[in-house]
C-alpha positions as CSV (number, residue, x, y, z in Angstrom):
1,M,35.3,-11.3,1.1
2,A,34.3,-7.4,0.4
3,R,32.5,-5.0,3.1
4,F,30.6,-2.1,2.2
5,N,29.3,0.2,5.1
6,A,27.1,3.2,4.1
7,E,25.4,5.7,6.4
8,V,22.2,7.6,5.4
9,G,21.3,10.7,6.9
10,N,18.1,10.9,8.9
11,D,16.3,13.2,6.4
12,L,16.5,11.0,3.8
13,L,15.7,8.1,5.9
14,Q,12.6,9.6,7.4
15,G,11.6,10.3,3.9
16,L,11.9,6.9,2.5
17,Q,9.8,6.3,5.7
18,R,7.1,8.4,4.7
19,L,7.3,7.2,1.3
20,E,6.7,4.0,2.3
21,K,3.6,5.1,4.6
22,D,2.0,7.5,2.0
23,A,2.4,5.1,-1.0
24,P,-0.8,3.2,-0.8
25,V,-2.9,6.4,-0.2
26,V,-1.3,7.9,-3.1
27,F,-1.7,4.7,-5.4
28,G,-5.2,4.5,-4.4
29,E,-6.0,7.8,-5.6
30,M,-4.1,7.4,-8.8
31,V,-6.4,4.3,-9.5
32,S,-9.4,6.1,-8.6
33,R,-8.5,9.1,-11.0
34,G,-7.9,6.6,-13.6
35,A,-11.3,4.9,-12.9
36,D,-13.1,8.4,-13.2
37,V,-11.6,8.8,-16.7
38,V,-13.0,5.4,-17.6
39,L,-16.3,6.4,-16.2
40,R,-16.2,9.7,-18.2
41,N,-15.9,7.6,-21.6
42,I,-18.2,5.1,-20.9
43,R,-21.1,7.7,-20.3
44,S,-19.8,9.5,-23.4
45,N,-19.4,6.3,-25.6
46,M,-22.9,5.0,-24.1
47,R,-24.9,8.1,-25.4
48,A,-23.8,7.2,-29.1
49,S,-24.8,3.5,-28.7
50,F,-28.0,4.0,-26.7
51,K,-31.4,6.3,-27.6
52,S,-32.3,6.3,-23.8
53,T,-29.4,6.4,-21.4
54,R,-31.3,7.4,-18.1
55,S,-31.4,3.8,-16.4
56,L,-28.0,2.5,-17.8
57,E,-26.5,6.0,-16.2
58,A,-28.1,5.2,-12.9
59,G,-26.4,1.7,-12.4
60,L,-23.3,2.6,-13.7
61,G,-20.5,3.2,-11.1
62,K,-17.2,2.3,-9.3
63,T,-16.4,0.6,-6.5
64,R,-14.1,2.2,-3.7
65,V,-10.2,1.9,-3.5
66,Y,-9.3,-1.6,-2.2
67,K,-6.4,-3.9,-1.8
68,T,-6.8,-7.2,-3.7
69,P,-6.0,-10.4,-1.5
70,S,-4.0,-12.3,-4.0
71,D,-1.1,-10.0,-4.6
72,D,-1.9,-6.9,-2.0
73,G,-2.3,-4.6,-5.5
74,I,-4.6,-1.6,-5.5
75,A,-7.5,-1.5,-7.5
76,V,-10.8,-0.1,-8.3
77,K,-13.8,-1.8,-10.5
78,V,-15.9,0.3,-12.8
79,G,-19.0,-1.3,-14.1
80,F,-22.8,-1.7,-14.1
81,R,-25.3,-2.9,-11.1
82,G,-28.9,-2.9,-10.5
83,Y,-32.1,-3.3,-12.5
84,S,-34.1,-1.0,-14.8
85,P,-37.4,-0.4,-13.3
86,T,-38.5,0.9,-16.7
87,R,-38.3,-2.5,-18.4
88,K,-40.1,-5.2,-16.4
89,T,-40.9,-8.7,-17.8
90,K,-42.5,-11.9,-16.8
91,K,-39.0,-13.1,-16.2
92,Y,-37.5,-9.8,-14.5
93,N,-40.5,-8.7,-12.5
94,S,-38.2,-6.4,-10.8
95,G,-36.7,-5.2,-13.9
96,V,-34.1,-6.5,-16.1
97,P,-30.5,-6.4,-15.0
98,I,-28.5,-3.3,-16.2
99,P,-25.4,-5.2,-16.8
100,L,-27.7,-7.7,-19.1
101,I,-28.5,-4.8,-21.2
102,A,-25.3,-3.4,-21.5
103,I,-23.6,-7.1,-22.2
104,A,-26.4,-7.2,-25.3
105,R,-25.5,-3.8,-26.6
106,E,-21.9,-4.6,-26.3
107,K,-21.6,-7.9,-27.6
108,G,-24.9,-8.2,-29.7
109,T,-27.9,-10.6,-29.2
110,K,-28.9,-14.0,-30.7
111,R,-32.0,-12.2,-32.1
112,G,-30.0,-10.2,-34.4
113,E,-29.4,-7.1,-32.4
114,A,-26.0,-6.0,-33.7
115,K,-23.4,-5.4,-31.6
116,K,-22.3,-1.7,-30.6
117,P,-19.1,-1.6,-28.4
118,F,-19.0,1.1,-26.2
119,F,-17.4,-0.4,-22.9
120,R,-14.2,-1.8,-24.6
121,K,-13.8,1.3,-26.2
122,S,-13.7,3.6,-23.2
123,F,-10.1,2.3,-22.0
124,N,-7.8,4.7,-23.4
125,K,-4.5,3.7,-21.9
126,G,-3.0,7.1,-22.7
127,A,-5.6,9.1,-21.1
128,I,-5.9,6.9,-18.0
129,E,-1.9,6.8,-17.6
130,A,-1.7,10.9,-18.0
131,E,-4.5,11.4,-15.2
132,M,-2.7,8.8,-12.8
133,K,0.5,10.6,-13.5
134,K,-1.1,14.1,-12.6
135,V,-1.1,12.5,-8.7
136,E,2.3,10.8,-8.9
137,P,4.5,13.9,-7.7
138,K,2.5,13.9,-4.6
139,L,4.1,10.5,-3.7
140,F,7.6,12.3,-4.1
141,E,7.0,15.7,-1.8
142,G,9.5,16.2,0.7
143,V,11.8,13.0,-0.3
144,S,15.1,14.4,-1.5
C-alpha cells in the first residue's frame, strides 16, 4: 500500500481556516447583491406594466440573508407583501393584497385582463452573476 505525507505551511493553513470562517459572510453578501439587481429590474419592469406603481413599490422588498434548513444553502427572497390601502373592497376591507395585484398583472385574469409579465423578465442571469462576481475577490483575500 502506498503512503503519502505532506506538510503544509502555517500561513496556508491559516488562510484556509480564514476562508472557511469567512465564506458564509461573503456568500451572503454575494446573494444579497444579486437580489438587489433583481429588485432594480422588477421596479423598472413594473413601471412599464402598470400606470401607477406607488402601492406596489411599497410592498416590494427582499428578506435578510438566511440559511436554508434543508441543505444549509444561503438565500434571499425577493417578492411582494402587504396590502394596498388605496384599493379597498367588500372582500378586502383592509385593502387588496399586493401579491394578488402583482400575480394578476403577471399571469392575467379570468375576467379578460391580458398578462403583462414583469416579474419573470427581471431575472437576468448574466447581470446577477456579474454583480455577484464583484464580491467574489473578498473571499480569497489573504489566501495564497
